[in-house]
SEFIZA-3560 file (N, C-alpha, C; in Angstrom, 3 decimals):
REM SEFIZA-3560
<numar><xx>10.907</xx><yy>8.496</yy><zz>8.451</zz><atom>N</atom></numar>
<numar><xx>11.335</xx><yy>8.116</yy><zz>7.217</zz><atom>CA</atom></numar>
<numar><xx>11.273</xx><yy>8.925</yy><zz>5.936</zz><atom>C</atom></numar>
<numar><xx>11.825</xx><yy>8.799</yy><zz>5.286</zz><atom>N</atom></numar>
<numar><xx>11.272</xx><yy>10.279</yy><zz>4.197</zz><atom>CA</atom></numar>
<numar><xx>10.798</xx><yy>9.302</yy><zz>2.647</zz><atom>C</atom></numar>
<numar><xx>9.664</xx><yy>9.947</yy><zz>2.849</zz><atom>N</atom></numar>
<numar><xx>8.685</xx><yy>10.062</yy><zz>2.031</zz><atom>CA</atom></numar>
<numar><xx>9.170</xx><yy>8.798</yy><zz>0.747</zz><atom>C</atom></numar>
<numar><xx>10.334</xx><yy>9.997</yy><zz>0.058</zz><atom>N</atom></numar>
<numar><xx>10.445</xx><yy>9.002</yy><zz>-0.745</zz><atom>CA</atom></numar>
<numar><xx>11.982</xx><yy>7.693</yy><zz>-0.921</zz><atom>C</atom></numar>
<numar><xx>12.399</xx><yy>7.969</yy><zz>0.416</zz><atom>N</atom></numar>
<numar><xx>12.591</xx><yy>6.982</yy><zz>0.937</zz><atom>CA</atom></numar>
<numar><xx>11.643</xx><yy>5.554</yy><zz>0.749</zz><atom>C</atom></numar>
<numar><xx>10.265</xx><yy>6.045</yy><zz>1.078</zz><atom>N</atom></numar>
<numar><xx>9.340</xx><yy>5.369</yy><zz>1.928</zz><atom>CA</atom></numar>
<numar><xx>9.271</xx><yy>4.711</yy><zz>0.349</zz><atom>C</atom></numar>
<numar><xx>9.234</xx><yy>5.389</yy><zz>-0.750</zz><atom>N</atom></numar>
<numar><xx>7.981</xx><yy>4.834</yy><zz>-1.792</zz><atom>CA</atom></numar>
<numar><xx>8.723</xx><yy>3.925</yy><zz>-2.565</zz><atom>C</atom></numar>
<numar><xx>10.734</xx><yy>4.072</yy><zz>-2.577</zz><atom>N</atom></numar>
<numar><xx>11.236</xx><yy>3.126</yy><zz>-3.184</zz><atom>CA</atom></numar>
<numar><xx>10.973</xx><yy>2.137</yy><zz>-2.909</zz><atom>C</atom></numar>
<numar><xx>10.399</xx><yy>1.546</yy><zz>-2.468</zz><atom>N</atom></numar>
<numar><xx>10.002</xx><yy>-0.258</yy><zz>-0.825</zz><atom>CA</atom></numar>
<numar><xx>8.744</xx><yy>-0.104</yy><zz>-2.060</zz><atom>C</atom></numar>
<numar><xx>8.376</xx><yy>0.331</yy><zz>-2.605</zz><atom>N</atom></numar>
<numar><xx>7.575</xx><yy>-0.410</yy><zz>-2.977</zz><atom>CA</atom></numar>
<numar><xx>7.499</xx><yy>-0.235</yy><zz>-4.880</zz><atom>C</atom></numar>
<numar><xx>7.861</xx><yy>-1.983</yy><zz>-5.087</zz><atom>N</atom></numar>
<numar><xx>8.048</xx><yy>-1.705</yy><zz>-6.597</zz><atom>CA</atom></numar>
<numar><xx>6.504</xx><yy>-2.299</yy><zz>-7.952</zz><atom>C</atom></numar>
<numar><xx>6.914</xx><yy>-1.876</yy><zz>-9.172</zz><atom>N</atom></numar>
<numar><xx>5.737</xx><yy>-2.038</yy><zz>-10.311</zz><atom>CA</atom></numar>
<numar><xx>6.429</xx><yy>-3.345</yy><zz>-11.306</zz><atom>C</atom></numar>
<numar><xx>6.564</xx><yy>-4.578</yy><zz>-11.376</zz><atom>N</atom></numar>
<numar><xx>6.704</xx><yy>-5.230</yy><zz>-12.696</zz><atom>CA</atom></numar>
<numar><xx>5.529</xx><yy>-6.083</yy><zz>-12.935</zz><atom>C</atom></numar>
<numar><xx>6.338</xx><yy>-6.297</yy><zz>-14.073</zz><atom>N</atom></numar>
<numar><xx>4.693</xx><yy>-6.444</yy><zz>-14.786</zz><atom>CA</atom></numar>
<numar><xx>5.210</xx><yy>-8.849</yy><zz>-14.701</zz><atom>C</atom></numar>
<numar><xx>6.437</xx><yy>-8.633</yy><zz>-14.823</zz><atom>N</atom></numar>
<numar><xx>6.087</xx><yy>-9.670</yy><zz>-14.295</zz><atom>CA</atom></numar>
<numar><xx>6.385</xx><yy>-10.655</yy><zz>-13.043</zz><atom>C</atom></numar>
<numar><xx>6.110</xx><yy>-8.955</yy><zz>-11.898</zz><atom>N</atom></numar>
<numar><xx>5.401</xx><yy>-10.316</yy><zz>-10.841</zz><atom>CA</atom></numar>
<numar><xx>3.835</xx><yy>-9.881</yy><zz>-10.512</zz><atom>C</atom></numar>
<numar><xx>3.304</xx><yy>-10.109</yy><zz>-9.763</zz><atom>N</atom></numar>
<numar><xx>1.699</xx><yy>-10.652</yy><zz>-9.511</zz><atom>CA</atom></numar>
<numar><xx>1.169</xx><yy>-9.175</yy><zz>-9.624</zz><atom>C</atom></numar>
<numar><xx>0.859</xx><yy>-9.714</yy><zz>-11.796</zz><atom>N</atom></numar>
<numar><xx>0.696</xx><yy>-9.156</yy><zz>-12.791</zz><atom>CA</atom></numar>
<numar><xx>0.464</xx><yy>-7.415</yy><zz>-12.414</zz><atom>C</atom></numar>
<numar><xx>1.750</xx><yy>-7.046</yy><zz>-11.844</zz><atom>N</atom></numar>
<numar><xx>2.032</xx><yy>-5.553</yy><zz>-12.381</zz><atom>CA</atom></numar>
<numar><xx>1.611</xx><yy>-4.353</yy><zz>-11.351</zz><atom>C</atom></numar>
<numar><xx>1.113</xx><yy>-5.679</yy><zz>-9.761</zz><atom>N</atom></numar>
<numar><xx>0.271</xx><yy>-4.577</yy><zz>-9.360</zz><atom>CA</atom></numar>
<numar><xx>1.449</xx><yy>-4.474</yy><zz>-7.611</zz><atom>C</atom></numar>
<numar><xx>1.296</xx><yy>-3.031</yy><zz>-7.878</zz><atom>N</atom></numar>
<numar><xx>2.735</xx><yy>-2.693</yy><zz>-6.170</zz><atom>CA</atom></numar>
<numar><xx>2.173</xx><yy>-3.942</yy><zz>-5.741</zz><atom>C</atom></numar>
<numar><xx>3.588</xx><yy>-4.500</yy><zz>-5.611</zz><atom>N</atom></numar>
<numar><xx>4.793</xx><yy>-4.503</yy><zz>-4.319</zz><atom>CA</atom></numar>
<numar><xx>5.552</xx><yy>-4.812</yy><zz>-3.290</zz><atom>C</atom></numar>
<numar><xx>5.273</xx><yy>-4.143</yy><zz>-2.127</zz><atom>N</atom></numar>
<numar><xx>7.245</xx><yy>-4.003</yy><zz>-1.654</zz><atom>CA</atom></numar>
<numar><xx>8.086</xx><yy>-5.371</yy><zz>-2.153</zz><atom>C</atom></numar>
<numar><xx>9.076</xx><yy>-4.864</yy><zz>-1.951</zz><atom>N</atom></numar>
<numar><xx>10.333</xx><yy>-4.680</yy><zz>-3.015</zz><atom>CA</atom></numar>
<numar><xx>10.820</xx><yy>-6.544</yy><zz>-2.216</zz><atom>C</atom></numar>
<numar><xx>11.432</xx><yy>-7.354</yy><zz>-3.348</zz><atom>N</atom></numar>
<numar><xx>11.904</xx><yy>-8.670</yy><zz>-2.105</zz><atom>CA</atom></numar>
<numar><xx>10.557</xx><yy>-9.669</yy><zz>-1.769</zz><atom>C</atom></numar>
<numar><xx>9.547</xx><yy>-9.178</yy><zz>-2.350</zz><atom>N</atom></numar>
<numar><xx>8.079</xx><yy>-9.875</yy><zz>-1.929</zz><atom>CA</atom></numar>
<numar><xx>7.439</xx><yy>-10.378</yy><zz>-3.472</zz><atom>C</atom></numar>
<numar><xx>5.544</xx><yy>-10.451</yy><zz>-2.409</zz><atom>N</atom></numar>
<numar><xx>5.713</xx><yy>-10.924</yy><zz>-3.882</zz><atom>CA</atom></numar>
<numar><xx>3.803</xx><yy>-10.565</yy><zz>-2.432</zz><atom>C</atom></numar>
<numar><xx>4.035</xx><yy>-9.589</yy><zz>-2.099</zz><atom>N</atom></numar>
<numar><xx>3.239</xx><yy>-9.193</yy><zz>-1.094</zz><atom>CA</atom></numar>
<numar><xx>2.905</xx><yy>-7.784</yy><zz>-1.625</zz><atom>C</atom></numar>
<numar><xx>1.892</xx><yy>-7.227</yy><zz>-2.053</zz><atom>N</atom></numar>
<numar><xx>0.823</xx><yy>-6.381</yy><zz>-2.429</zz><atom>CA</atom></numar>
<numar><xx>0.279</xx><yy>-5.328</yy><zz>-2.113</zz><atom>C</atom></numar>
<numar><xx>0.810</xx><yy>-3.707</yy><zz>-2.159</zz><atom>N</atom></numar>
<numar><xx>0.264</xx><yy>-2.695</yy><zz>-1.630</zz><atom>CA</atom></numar>
<numar><xx>-1.525</xx><yy>-3.182</yy><zz>-1.030</zz><atom>C</atom></numar>
<numar><xx>-1.949</xx><yy>-3.436</yy><zz>-1.893</zz><atom>N</atom></numar>
<numar><xx>-3.468</xx><yy>-3.835</yy><zz>-1.526</zz><atom>CA</atom></numar>
<numar><xx>-4.110</xx><yy>-4.743</yy><zz>-0.451</zz><atom>C</atom></numar>
<numar><xx>-2.928</xx><yy>-5.668</yy><zz>-0.400</zz><atom>N</atom></numar>
<numar><xx>-2.887</xx><yy>-6.803</yy><zz>0.069</zz><atom>CA</atom></numar>
<numar><xx>-2.983</xx><yy>-6.464</yy><zz>1.506</zz><atom>C</atom></numar>
<numar><xx>-1.355</xx><yy>-5.255</yy><zz>2.123</zz><atom>N</atom></numar>
<numar><xx>-1.080</xx><yy>-4.649</yy><zz>3.497</zz><atom>CA</atom></numar>
<numar><xx>-2.227</xx><yy>-4.067</yy><zz>3.818</zz><atom>C</atom></numar>
<numar><xx>-2.854</xx><yy>-3.361</yy><zz>2.657</zz><atom>N</atom></numar>
<numar><xx>-4.351</xx><yy>-2.307</yy><zz>3.518</zz><atom>CA</atom></numar>
<numar><xx>-5.049</xx><yy>-2.746</yy><zz>3.859</zz><atom>C</atom></numar>
<numar><xx>-5.424</xx><yy>-3.657</yy><zz>2.838</zz><atom>N</atom></numar>
<numar><xx>-6.708</xx><yy>-4.676</yy><zz>3.296</zz><atom>CA</atom></numar>
<numar><xx>-6.154</xx><yy>-5.621</yy><zz>4.857</zz><atom>C</atom></numar>
<numar><xx>-5.445</xx><yy>-5.893</yy><zz>4.721</zz><atom>N</atom></numar>
<numar><xx>-5.304</xx><yy>-6.843</yy><zz>6.257</zz><atom>CA</atom></numar>
<numar><xx>-5.290</xx><yy>-5.280</yy><zz>7.676</zz><atom>C</atom></numar>
<numar><xx>-4.958</xx><yy>-4.280</yy><zz>7.405</zz><atom>N</atom></numar>
<numar><xx>-4.970</xx><yy>-2.954</yy><zz>8.341</zz><atom>CA</atom></numar>
<numar><xx>-6.225</xx><yy>-3.022</yy><zz>8.195</zz><atom>C</atom></numar>
<numar><xx>-7.257</xx><yy>-2.873</yy><zz>6.297</zz><atom>N</atom></numar>
<numar><xx>-8.634</xx><yy>-1.591</yy><zz>7.146</zz><atom>CA</atom></numar>
<numar><xx>-8.985</xx><yy>-3.694</yy><zz>7.615</zz><atom>C</atom></numar>
<numar><xx>-8.856</xx><yy>-4.138</yy><zz>7.899</zz><atom>N</atom></numar>
<numar><xx>-9.490</xx><yy>-5.414</yy><zz>9.170</zz><atom>CA</atom></numar>
<numar><xx>-9.368</xx><yy>-5.317</yy><zz>10.201</zz><atom>C</atom></numar>
<numar><xx>-8.542</xx><yy>-4.148</yy><zz>10.672</zz><atom>N</atom></numar>
<numar><xx>-7.830</xx><yy>-3.967</yy><zz>12.241</zz><atom>CA</atom></numar>
<numar><xx>-6.921</xx><yy>-4.968</yy><zz>12.643</zz><atom>C</atom></numar>
<numar><xx>-7.140</xx><yy>-5.391</yy><zz>11.757</zz><atom>N</atom></numar>
<numar><xx>-5.268</xx><yy>-6.563</yy><zz>11.690</zz><atom>CA</atom></numar>
<numar><xx>-4.137</xx><yy>-5.566</yy><zz>12.114</zz><atom>C</atom></numar>
<numar><xx>-2.335</xx><yy>-5.148</yy><zz>13.711</zz><atom>N</atom></numar>
<numar><xx>-2.220</xx><yy>-4.501</yy><zz>13.323</zz><atom>CA</atom></numar>
<numar><xx>-1.152</xx><yy>-3.988</yy><zz>12.443</zz><atom>C</atom></numar>
<numar><xx>-0.110</xx><yy>-3.424</yy><zz>13.159</zz><atom>N</atom></numar>
<numar><xx>1.122</xx><yy>-3.362</yy><zz>12.346</zz><atom>CA</atom></numar>
<numar><xx>1.830</xx><yy>-4.969</yy><zz>12.904</zz><atom>C</atom></numar>
<numar><xx>1.857</xx><yy>-4.841</yy><zz>14.145</zz><atom>N</atom></numar>
<numar><xx>3.137</xx><yy>-5.348</yy><zz>14.264</zz><atom>CA</atom></numar>
<numar><xx>2.173</xx><yy>-6.626</yy><zz>14.528</zz><atom>C</atom></numar>
<numar><xx>1.049</xx><yy>-8.112</yy><zz>14.756</zz><atom>N</atom></numar>
<numar><xx>0.421</xx><yy>-8.587</yy><zz>14.017</zz><atom>CA</atom></numar>
<numar><xx>0.551</xx><yy>-8.865</yy><zz>12.335</zz><atom>C</atom></numar>
<numar><xx>1.393</xx><yy>-8.138</yy><zz>11.222</zz><atom>N</atom></numar>
<numar><xx>1.815</xx><yy>-8.193</yy><zz>9.607</zz><atom>CA</atom></numar>
<numar><xx>2.574</xx><yy>-8.113</yy><zz>10.422</zz><atom>C</atom></numar>
<numar><xx>4.004</xx><yy>-8.046</yy><zz>11.099</zz><atom>N</atom></numar>
<numar><xx>5.305</xx><yy>-8.203</yy><zz>10.810</zz><atom>CA</atom></numar>
<numar><xx>4.779</xx><yy>-9.370</yy><zz>12.161</zz><atom>C</atom></numar>
<numar><xx>4.993</xx><yy>-9.994</yy><zz>13.118</zz><atom>N</atom></numar>
<numar><xx>4.920</xx><yy>-11.269</yy><zz>13.658</zz><atom>CA</atom></numar>
<numar><xx>4.023</xx><yy>-12.341</yy><zz>12.076</zz><atom>C</atom></numar>
<numar><xx>3.196</xx><yy>-12.722</yy><zz>11.280</zz><atom>N</atom></numar>
<numar><xx>3.165</xx><yy>-13.031</yy><zz>10.331</zz><atom>CA</atom></numar>
<numar><xx>4.157</xx><yy>-13.558</yy><zz>8.919</zz><atom>C</atom></numar>
<numar><xx>4.417</xx><yy>-12.352</yy><zz>8.440</zz><atom>N</atom></numar>
<numar><xx>5.833</xx><yy>-12.495</yy><zz>7.036</zz><atom>CA</atom></numar>
<numar><xx>7.089</xx><yy>-12.293</yy><zz>7.472</zz><atom>C</atom></numar>
<numar><xx>7.363</xx><yy>-13.083</yy><zz>8.177</zz><atom>N</atom></numar>
<numar><xx>9.550</xx><yy>-12.076</yy><zz>8.254</zz><atom>CA</atom></numar>
<numar><xx>9.548</xx><yy>-11.825</yy><zz>7.323</zz><atom>C</atom></numar>
<numar><xx>10.574</xx><yy>-11.099</yy><zz>7.883</zz><atom>N</atom></numar>
<numar><xx>11.327</xx><yy>-9.881</yy><zz>7.249</zz><atom>CA</atom></numar>
<numar><xx>10.902</xx><yy>-9.104</yy><zz>7.145</zz><atom>C</atom></numar>
<numar><xx>9.572</xx><yy>-8.945</yy><zz>6.967</zz><atom>N</atom></numar>
<numar><xx>8.637</xx><yy>-7.554</yy><zz>6.662</zz><atom>CA</atom></numar>
<numar><xx>8.446</xx><yy>-6.575</yy><zz>7.953</zz><atom>C</atom></numar>
<numar><xx>9.214</xx><yy>-5.094</yy><zz>7.534</zz><atom>N</atom></numar>
<numar><xx>9.485</xx><yy>-4.346</yy><zz>8.368</zz><atom>CA</atom></numar>
<numar><xx>8.369</xx><yy>-3.184</yy><zz>8.961</zz><atom>C</atom></numar>
<numar><xx>8.422</xx><yy>-2.736</yy><zz>10.107</zz><atom>N</atom></numar>
<numar><xx>6.979</xx><yy>-1.273</yy><zz>10.049</zz><atom>CA</atom></numar>
<numar><xx>7.776</xx><yy>0.005</yy><zz>8.591</zz><atom>C</atom></numar>
<numar><xx>8.651</xx><yy>-0.099</yy><zz>8.255</zz><atom>N</atom></numar>
<numar><xx>9.206</xx><yy>1.159</yy><zz>6.830</zz><atom>CA</atom></numar>
<numar><xx>8.064</xx><yy>-0.386</yy><zz>5.371</zz><atom>C</atom></numar>
<numar><xx>8.047</xx><yy>-1.073</yy><zz>5.566</zz><atom>N</atom></numar>
<numar><xx>7.320</xx><yy>-1.410</yy><zz>5.017</zz><atom>CA</atom></numar>
<numar><xx>5.620</xx><yy>-1.991</yy><zz>4.736</zz><atom>C</atom></numar>
<numar><xx>5.615</xx><yy>-1.398</yy><zz>5.838</zz><atom>N</atom></numar>
<numar><xx>4.456</xx><yy>-0.831</yy><zz>6.465</zz><atom>CA</atom></numar>
<numar><xx>3.919</xx><yy>0.474</yy><zz>5.798</zz><atom>C</atom></numar>
<numar><xx>5.031</xx><yy>1.147</yy><zz>6.301</zz><atom>N</atom></numar>
<numar><xx>4.145</xx><yy>1.827</yy><zz>5.831</zz><atom>CA</atom></numar>
<numar><xx>4.547</xx><yy>3.067</yy><zz>4.208</zz><atom>C</atom></numar>
<numar><xx>5.367</xx><yy>2.135</yy><zz>4.510</zz><atom>N</atom></numar>
<numar><xx>5.544</xx><yy>2.248</yy><zz>2.266</zz><atom>CA</atom></numar>
<numar><xx>3.846</xx><yy>2.584</yy><zz>1.438</zz><atom>C</atom></numar>
<numar><xx>3.210</xx><yy>1.802</yy><zz>1.863</zz><atom>N</atom></numar>
<numar><xx>2.735</xx><yy>1.083</yy><zz>1.554</zz><atom>CA</atom></numar>
<numar><xx>0.736</xx><yy>1.541</yy><zz>2.015</zz><atom>C</atom></numar>
<numar><xx>1.240</xx><yy>2.418</yy><zz>2.968</zz><atom>N</atom></numar>
<numar><xx>0.933</xx><yy>3.852</yy><zz>2.829</zz><atom>CA</atom></numar>
<numar><xx>0.419</xx><yy>5.232</yy><zz>2.352</zz><atom>C</atom></numar>
<numar><xx>2.080</xx><yy>5.080</yy><zz>2.583</zz><atom>N</atom></numar>
<numar><xx>2.758</xx><yy>6.224</yy><zz>1.933</zz><atom>CA</atom></numar>
<numar><xx>1.924</xx><yy>6.202</yy><zz>0.004</zz><atom>C</atom></numar>
<numar><xx>1.968</xx><yy>5.503</yy><zz>-0.614</zz><atom>N</atom></numar>
<numar><xx>2.178</xx><yy>4.657</yy><zz>-1.847</zz><atom>CA</atom></numar>
<numar><xx>0.977</xx><yy>5.277</yy><zz>-1.864</zz><atom>C</atom></numar>
<numar><xx>-0.453</xx><yy>4.814</yy><zz>-1.177</zz><atom>N</atom></numar>
<numar><xx>-1.391</xx><yy>4.958</yy><zz>-1.465</zz><atom>CA</atom></numar>
<numar><xx>-1.734</xx><yy>6.789</yy><zz>-1.386</zz><atom>C</atom></numar>
<numar><xx>-1.093</xx><yy>6.573</yy><zz>-0.077</zz><atom>N</atom></numar>
<numar><xx>-1.635</xx><yy>8.214</yy><zz>-0.421</zz><atom>CA</atom></numar>
<numar><xx>-1.147</xx><yy>9.255</yy><zz>-1.397</zz><atom>C</atom></numar>
<numar><xx>0.004</xx><yy>9.449</yy><zz>-2.656</zz><atom>N</atom></numar>
<numar><xx>0.494</xx><yy>9.472</yy><zz>-3.303</zz><atom>CA</atom></numar>
<numar><xx>-0.449</xx><yy>9.527</yy><zz>-3.912</zz><atom>C</atom></numar>
<numar><xx>-1.186</xx><yy>7.980</yy><zz>-4.295</zz><atom>N</atom></numar>
<numar><xx>-1.961</xx><yy>7.941</yy><zz>-5.758</zz><atom>CA</atom></numar>
<numar><xx>-2.744</xx><yy>8.495</yy><zz>-5.554</zz><atom>C</atom></numar>
<numar><xx>-3.783</xx><yy>8.367</yy><zz>-4.064</zz><atom>N</atom></numar>
<numar><xx>-5.071</xx><yy>9.737</yy><zz>-3.787</zz><atom>CA</atom></numar>
<numar><xx>-5.262</xx><yy>11.052</yy><zz>-4.473</zz><atom>C</atom></numar>
<numar><xx>-3.469</xx><yy>11.845</yy><zz>-4.063</zz><atom>N</atom></numar>
<numar><xx>-3.261</xx><yy>12.552</yy><zz>-4.041</zz><atom>CA</atom></numar>
<numar><xx>-3.585</xx><yy>13.576</yy><zz>-5.506</zz><atom>C</atom></numar>
<numar><xx>-3.353</xx><yy>13.147</yy><zz>-6.463</zz><atom>N</atom></numar>
<numar><xx>-3.296</xx><yy>13.690</yy><zz>-7.325</zz><atom>CA</atom></numar>
<numar><xx>-4.707</xx><yy>13.154</yy><zz>-8.350</zz><atom>C</atom></numar>
<numar><xx>-5.475</xx><yy>13.086</yy><zz>-7.867</zz><atom>N</atom></numar>
<numar><xx>-6.124</xx><yy>11.914</yy><zz>-8.004</zz><atom>CA</atom></numar>
<numar><xx>-7.483</xx><yy>12.796</yy><zz>-7.624</zz><atom>C</atom></numar>
<numar><xx>-8.527</xx><yy>13.213</yy><zz>-9.195</zz><atom>N</atom></numar>
<numar><xx>-10.426</xx><yy>14.104</yy><zz>-9.106</zz><atom>CA</atom></numar>
<numar><xx>-10.713</xx><yy>13.013</yy><zz>-8.496</zz><atom>C</atom></numar>
<numar><xx>-11.955</xx><yy>13.325</yy><zz>-7.844</zz><atom>N</atom></numar>
<numar><xx>-13.410</xx><yy>12.314</yy><zz>-7.458</zz><atom>CA</atom></numar>
<numar><xx>-14.832</xx><yy>12.862</yy><zz>-8.354</zz><atom>C</atom></numar>
<numar><xx>-15.658</xx><yy>12.606</yy><zz>-8.948</zz><atom>N</atom></numar>
<numar><xx>-16.869</xx><yy>12.154</yy><zz>-9.692</zz><atom>CA</atom></numar>
<numar><xx>-17.636</xx><yy>11.687</yy><zz>-8.675</zz><atom>C</atom></numar>
<numar><xx>-18.215</xx><yy>12.347</yy><zz>-8.326</zz><atom>N</atom></numar>
<numar><xx>-20.223</xx><yy>11.941</yy><zz>-7.721</zz><atom>CA</atom></numar>
<numar><xx>-20.628</xx><yy>10.690</yy><zz>-8.823</zz><atom>C</atom></numar>
<numar><xx>-21.583</xx><yy>9.748</yy><zz>-8.685</zz><atom>N</atom></numar>
<numar><xx>-21.618</xx><yy>8.871</yy><zz>-9.012</zz><atom>CA</atom></numar>
<numar><xx>-23.023</xx><yy>9.627</yy><zz>-9.636</zz><atom>C</atom></numar>
<numar><xx>-23.679</xx><yy>9.671</yy><zz>-8.152</zz><atom>N</atom></numar>
<numar><xx>-25.253</xx><yy>10.439</yy><zz>-8.980</zz><atom>CA</atom></numar>
<numar><xx>-25.504</xx><yy>12.522</yy><zz>-8.138</zz><atom>C</atom></numar>
<numar><xx>-26.381</xx><yy>12.579</yy><zz>-8.047</zz><atom>N</atom></numar>
<numar><xx>-26.680</xx><yy>13.695</yy><zz>-8.126</zz><atom>CA</atom></numar>
<numar><xx>-26.678</xx><yy>13.830</yy><zz>-6.779</zz><atom>C</atom></numar>
<numar><xx>-26.991</xx><yy>14.154</yy><zz>-5.438</zz><atom>N</atom></numar>
<numar><xx>-27.751</xx><yy>14.181</yy><zz>-4.674</zz><atom>CA</atom></numar>
<numar><xx>-28.486</xx><yy>16.284</yy><zz>-4.860</zz><atom>C</atom></numar>
<numar><xx>-30.373</xx><yy>15.508</yy><zz>-4.384</zz><atom>N</atom></numar>
<numar><xx>-30.595</xx><yy>17.004</yy><zz>-4.608</zz><atom>CA</atom></numar>
<numar><xx>-30.393</xx><yy>17.537</yy><zz>-3.163</zz><atom>C</atom></numar>
<numar><xx>-31.043</xx><yy>19.165</yy><zz>-3.106</zz><atom>N</atom></numar>
<numar><xx>-30.648</xx><yy>19.591</yy><zz>-2.066</zz><atom>CA</atom></numar>
<numar><xx>-32.149</xx><yy>20.277</yy><zz>-1.922</zz><atom>C</atom></numar>
//
């Protein structure tokens, strides 16, 4: 699926979950879905648990995170001696 179509599945509304990015039509935050994936929960398990969620919704969460990181600069908190 095209990246822009995936990103359209994620909304930010100050009246929903305090403005955190969520999957459109749900109260499931991008952070929550990514956290489940990071814990080793498979997309199939997530889809079984949350009826109505689609594989594209999970991919949209990943695409959203990737988009945020694309324009982020990282500065080390400590300097390593060489």
